[in-house]
N, C-alpha and C positions, 0 to 999 in steps of 0.2 A: 527458715524464717517462719514466724507465727503469729497471726492475726490477733491483737491483743483487745481493742476497743475502737470505739468513735468516741469523741468528747464534743456534748453539746452544753451551751451555757444556757443556764436557766435563769428567768429574773425573780421568780418565786419559787422558792423550793418546796414548798408544801403544796403548791397548786400542781408543779410539775411531777410530783410523785403522785397525787391524786389520779393524773391522769395516765402516767405510765405504768404505776403499780395497781391502783385499785380499778382504773377503768379498762385500759390497754392490756392487763394480766401480766405484766414482767416481774420477776423476783428480784428483791434487793438483797445482793450476796454480800457487799462490803461498804464501809462508810468511813470516811477520813474527815476529821475536822481538824483545821490548821489554825490555830489561833494567832498565831505570829503573821501567816501570810493572809489571814482573814478570808478564808474560803472553806466550804466543804466540798469533798467528792463523794458522790453516790455512785456505786456502781450496781449495773442491774443486768439480769440475763433472762432470757426468753425461759419458760418452764421447763422445756426439754433440753436446755442447754446448763441448768442450775447446778446439777450437781458437776458438770465438768468443769465450769466456771469457777468453783470453789477450790479446785485441785489444780488447773492449769492457768486460772485467770483469764480466761478468754473463752468464747467472744462474748464482750461486755458492750452495754453502753454507758458510757459515765457522765453522770449529771454534773457540771460544775456549777458550783453557787459562790459567787462573789458576794461577802456580809456588805460592802459598800456598795449601793446603787448605782447600776451600770444600764444603760439603755443598749439594746441589742436591735440590729435590724439586717434583713438579708438572709435569713435563715435559710433559705431553698438554694442561696450560690454554693452551699459545700456539697449539694446533691438530695440525699435522701437516706434514711434509715429503711429496711426491706425485712418482714417477716413472712413466713409460710403458716399457713395455718390449715387445720383440717378440715373445717367447712367455711367458706367465706361469707356464705349467705347468714350463716348464725352468729358468726363473729361481727359481721356489720350491723348486722341487728343488735346485738349485745351494745356495740358502740354507741349507736343511734337512740337506742333506749335509754342511755346515760347522758347525751345531750351533744354527742360529738356529731359534728356536721361531716358528712359523709363528700368530701369535694369531688371526687372521680369514684361515682359508684360502680360495682361491680357490675356491669351490662354484661359482659362476656363470660362471666360465671369463673374469671382467672386473676382478675387483677382490680383493686381499689387503692385510693390514697385519702389519708386524712392528715390532719396537721396537730401538733401538739399545740399547748397553751402559748408557748414561744414562738410559733410559726414553723417548726421542723416539719417537712413532707414525711411521712411515713407510708411506705407502700405494703400493701398486703396483699398476698399473693396465695392462690387454691394449691396446696399440696396435691399431687400427682395428677395434675391436668384440669382442664377447665371443667367445671360442672354446666349442666344445660343451662341456659339463660332462663331465669324465673323474674316474676313481678315480685314485688314492685321495682326491683332493680333493673329489670331489662329496658324501662322505659325512662327512667331517673335521669336528668340532666346533671351535668356538671354544675357545681357551686362553689363560685370564687376560683382561686389558683391552687394548682397542686405541684 
């Protein structure tokens, strides 16, 4: 058995790519436009997985954009995406500086949550164990749901 991808439906492909690629830092590795089915699939990999994803096709996030407008709700009901980063504080600062709400700040130096423009929860974990708690994160309250 081999894990392939997690599919997330998005309402606005440009807005989703601005978040996942430009802000969050994933890399687009493949795109399929299907005119007959009226959808676009965009496959994204974490930078550390990009080379492997191009040869094995995994692990990936598949953004599915249906060309005909649909309303999606309940994005959290499937669970969440999770990524491990080298420095959770620097990563969350970069996201915050780009206007992303840190719904569950990394108060413990180990875990944080944000949401995509489509309401998909994304867990951010510190690689190699928790960092020492530090401000402004250690006293920051949760915002919304995660």
